[in-house]
N, C-alpha and C positions, 0 to 999 in steps of 0.2 A: 454287405454288398456282394461279396464273393458268393454267398449262398444264393442270392437272387440271380446272379448271372448263371450259375449252374442250373438252377431251377428253370430259368428261361431257356437255356440251351437244351435241356432235356425235353422241355415242353415243345419247343420249336422242332426239334428232331422228330418227335412223335407226330406232330401235326404234318410235317413235311412227308413223313413216311405214309401217313394216311392219304394225303393229297396226291402223292406220287405213286400210289398203288403198291406200297410196301416193297420198294426196290431194295436191293442189297445196300448195306450201310455205306460202302465206298462211293456210291453214286449220289448220296444225299449230302447236300452242302451243309457244312457246320457254320452256322451264322454267328457264333460267338468264339471263333478260334483266334481272337487277337485282332490287331490292327494291321492289315496288309497294306501294301503300297497304295491301293486305291482308297484307303481309309474306310472306317466303318466296321460293322460286325461281320461282313461277308468273308468267306474264304477266298483265296486267290482265284479260284475258278468261277466265282459268281460275279458277273459284271455289274458295275455301277451304271445305271441307265438314265438317271436324272438326279440333279442335285441343285439346291438353291436355298436362298434366304429371302423370306418375304415375297415369294413369287409362286405362281401356280406351277406345279410339277405334273407332267403327264407322261404316260407310256402306253403304247399300243403293242400287244403281244403278236409276234409273227407266228409263234408256235405256242402250244400249251406249256405252262410252267408254274413256278412259284414266285410270287412277288413279296418283297419285304420293304416296309417303310421304316426308317430308322432316324432317330434324332441323336447325332453324335455329341451335341452340346450337353444334352441331359443324359446321355448314355442310356437311351430307352428305345425299345422296340415299340412301334405304334400300331403296326398292322403286319400280318403275315397271312397270305392266303393264295389259293390257286387262281390263275387266269387261263382261260381257254384261248385258243388261236383267234385273233381278231378282236378280242375284248380290250377296252381301253380303261386304264386307271387314271384318275385325276385327283389331285390333292391341293386344297387351298389352305395354307398354314394359318392365316389370320382368322378365318372362320372355323377352322377345324373340320371342314367338310371334305370327306373322301368318298369317291364314287367309283363303281365299276359299271361301265355302260349306263351312266346316269342314275344308277341305283345306289343309294347311300350305304356305306359300310361303316361299322362301328370301329372306332380307334380305341386302343388300350390306355391312352393317356391324353391329357389336355395339351393342345398345341398353342403356339403364339407366333407373332410375326418377327421375333428376334432371333430365334434359333435357326441353325442350318438344318436342312432335311435331305436325306439320301434315299433313293429308290434303287433297290437291287432286284435283278430278275434272273432266275435260273431256269433255262429251258429243260423240259423233260426229254430224255433220249427217245428217239423214235424207233 
C-alpha cells in the first residue's frame, strides 16, 4: 500500500506539472501529503470544494486549475485533471458517472453509493 501511495503521489505530481505548465515544485500541490484538517489527500493549501455520500457533487471553476476526486473510505484517487475557468465538474456516485461540461470523463476506480467522496480544487496562479 505504501508503494501504491508513493506511485500515485509521483504520478499525480507529474500530471499536475504537465497540466499546470511545469510550474516550480513549490507551487504544485502534493495530494498525498497526509491527512490535513480538511481531511483527504490534499495539502493544506488545496481547498475541499464539495463532499458527500450518495449524492451528486458538482463544482464550477471560477479560474483555471486542477481538480481531484478522492474516496477517503477506500483511500483511492478517482480522477485528477485540469478545469478551465467556467467549466463544471459533476459526479454521480451511484452510477459512477463523472462529467466536465456534460462530457464524460473516465474514473480510475469503480464507485458506489456507500462511500464518502471529496472534491478538491487548486487554482492556478495568474
